[in-house]
N, C-alpha and C positions, 0 to 999 in steps of 0.2 A: 560467455557468462549469461545465465538466464535473467539476471536482474541488472539493469544498467541504471546508474544513478547513484547517489542523488544528483540531480541537476537543479541548481538553486536559482530562484528568481527572488525579487524583493520580498514578497509575502507568501511564496509558494515553493514547494519542493516537488519535483517530478521524478517518477521512476517508470522505466519501460521494462515490462516483464514479457519474456517469450520462452517457448519451450516448456520443459518440466522443471519446477523449482523444488529445491530441497531445503530442509531446515538449516543446513550449513550455509546455503546461499543467503537465506534470510538473516541469519546471525551476522554474517559478514557485512551485510548492508546496514543493519542496526549498529554495528560497531563503528562504521564510517560516520553514521549520524551522530553517535554519542561523542565522537572526537571533536565535532564541530560545536557542541554545546550551545544551541541557539539561545540568544538573549531574549527572544520573544517567541510567542506561539506562531506556527506556520501552518498553512493549509497544505495538504498532501494530494497530489494527483498521481494516480496509478493508471498507466496505459497498458492494456493487455494486447500484445501484438503476436499473433500466432502462438498464443498460450495453449499449452496442452495438459496442464494440471500439476499435481503435486507428486513427489516421490512417495512411495508407500513403505518406507522402512519402519519396522516395529518401534513404537514409542517415540518416534522422531518428533512428533508435533505436540507432545504433552507439556512441554515447558513453555509457559507464556510470560516468564519473567522479563524478557527483553521487550515484549509488547507493553507490559505495565510500566517499564522504566521510561518509555518514550511518550506515553499518553499525556503527561503534563505539558508537553511541547507542541501538541497538535490542536489546531483550532477546528478544522473540518477535514474530511477525506472524501474525495471523489474517485470513482473507479470508472474507466472507460474501456469497454470491451464488447465482445460478442455476447449477445443476450443469453446464449446457452450456458454461460458461466455465472450469470447474475446470482442465482440462489446459492450456489456453492461458494462463490467468492464472498458474498455477504456473510455467510457462516464463518468462513475463514478469517475475515477481519473482525468478527464478533460484533456485527452491526446490532445496535440496541443494547449492548452490554458495556459499551465504552462511553466515556464522558463527553463525547463530541458527536455531531451529526455525520453520518456516512450515507452517501447517495451513489447509486450505480446508474451510468448513462450508456446508451448504445454508441457504437463507434461513430456514427454520423452526427452525434451530439457533443463532440469534444469541446467545441467553443462554448456551448451551453454549460458544460461541466466547469470550464474555467471561470465563466461568469458567476456560477453558483458559489464558487470558492471565494470570490471577492467579498 
């Protein structure tokens, strides 16, 4: 499975993403999150490990309703991964269009990303 998680900590939820992800993978992950119905906002840490991109099935990525449904429960989001994915992943998570800060960190700055989320 390309998306592993959610792995929950006190104030943070982590996801490990590898390989190529599809919208089906993403919806399955959001469904798991919605079942937990957090009582407070959490910070999200996304770790890209051997990430290779997104599936390219027609119209697969046009529905953002699952993203909108989870936004009220997110405090901050940090992405840790290879810098070659920075711009495209920031577009994917809609940085600047969501009601919380999103920051991308290179792999060697994972601890800095965790500190930023606190």
